C-alpha positions in Angstrom: 0.0 0.3 0.4 1.3 4.0 -0.8 1.5 6.6 0.5 -0.3 9.8 -0.5 2.3 13.1 -1.0 0.9 14.6 1.8 1.2 11.3 4.1 4.7 10.8 2.5 6.0 14.9 3.4 4.6 13.6 7.5 6.7 10.2 7.1 9.4 11.8 6.2 9.3 13.9 9.4 8.6 10.7 11.3 11.3 8.9 10.2 13.7 11.8 10.6 12.7 12.2 13.9 11.7 8.3 15.3 9.8 9.5 17.6 7.6 12.4 17.6 4.1 13.7 19.3 2.0 16.0 17.7 2.5 19.1 18.7 6.6 18.7 17.1 5.3 17.2 14.2 3.1 20.6 13.5 6.4 22.7 14.7 8.2 20.6 12.5 5.8 21.0 9.1 6.7 23.2 6.8 4.7 26.5 6.2 2.1 26.7 5.9 1.4 24.6 8.2 -1.7 22.1 8.4 -4.5 22.6 11.3 -4.3 20.2 13.5 -7.0 18.1 12.7 -5.8 17.1 9.0 -2.3 16.2 10.8 -4.8 13.6 13.1 -5.9 12.6 10.0 -3.7 11.8 7.9 -1.6 9.9 10.6 -4.9 7.7 11.3 -5.0 6.6 8.3 -1.3 6.3 7.8 -2.6 3.9 11.2 -5.5 2.0 9.4 -2.3 1.7 6.5 0.4 -0.1 9.1 2.9 2.5 8.4 2.6 4.1 11.7 2.4 2.9 15.8 2.3 5.4 18.7 2.1 4.9 22.4 0.0 6.7 24.8 1.2 8.6 27.3 -1.6 10.2 29.7 -4.4 11.7 26.4 -0.9 12.2 24.3 0.1 9.7 21.6 3.5 9.1 20.6 4.0 7.8 16.7 6.5 5.8 15.5 7.8 4.7 12.1 6.5 0.6 11.8 8.4 0.3 8.4 12.3 1.8 7.7 12.1 4.7 4.8 14.5 2.2 2.8 11.6 -0.5 2.7 9.2 1.7 2.0 11.0 3.0 -0.9 12.2 0.1 -2.2 8.9 -1.3 -2.7 8.0 1.8 -4.3 11.3 1.7 -7.0 9.9 -2.4 -7.5 6.2 -0.7 -7.9 7.9 1.3 -10.7 10.1 -0.8 -12.5 7.5 -3.5 -12.7 4.1 -1.2 -13.7 6.7 1.2 -16.0 9.3 -0.8 -17.2 8.0 -4.0 -17.9 9.4 -5.3 -14.5 12.6 -5.4 -16.0 15.7 -4.1 -14.1 17.5 -3.3 -17.2 15.2 -1.2 -19.0 14.8 1.3 -16.0 18.9 1.0 -15.1 19.4 2.4 -19.3 16.3 5.1 -19.0 18.0 6.3 -15.4 21.4 6.7 -16.6 20.1 8.5 -20.1 17.9 10.4 -18.9 18.6 11.9 -15.7 21.6 13.8 -17.7 24.1 12.5 -14.5 27.8 13.6 -14.8 30.4 11.4 -15.7 31.7 11.4 -12.2 28.2 10.7 -11.1 28.1 7.5 -13.2 31.5 6.6 -12.1 30.4 6.6 -8.7 27.3 4.8 -9.7 29.4 2.3 -11.1 31.2 2.0 -8.5 28.4 0.3 -6.1 27.2 -1.9 -8.9 30.8 -3.2 -8.8 30.8 -3.8 -5.2 27.4 -5.5 -5.6 28.3 -7.6 -8.1 31.7 -9.0 -5.5 29.2 -9.6 -2.6 27.0 -11.3 -4.9 29.7 -13.3 -6.4 31.0 -14.2 -2.3 
């Protein structure tokens, strides 16, 4: 299940803080700050989707992520490869390296990362 853009923005704040109260989420949110009810609605949806949990402290809830950022974006990228690149990582890699205007230095760095992964998988 995916997050909406507003939920993703809120989730970014939760990932950065690791544990956070709603009032702190509002303070951390960039301007224009959403209404408290908006944040509460987003948090409820994110709970229902299984992305956040909370611990109750009196009347206050401290929210925390139930999914790691890397896991979320890994699923997102894999879904994109499946839906837009005929489930072909090669088509995705070709598109990524040609359509993103990477510099020669960035391509060299990318090449090093790929070579490191190849070496890990050979072991």
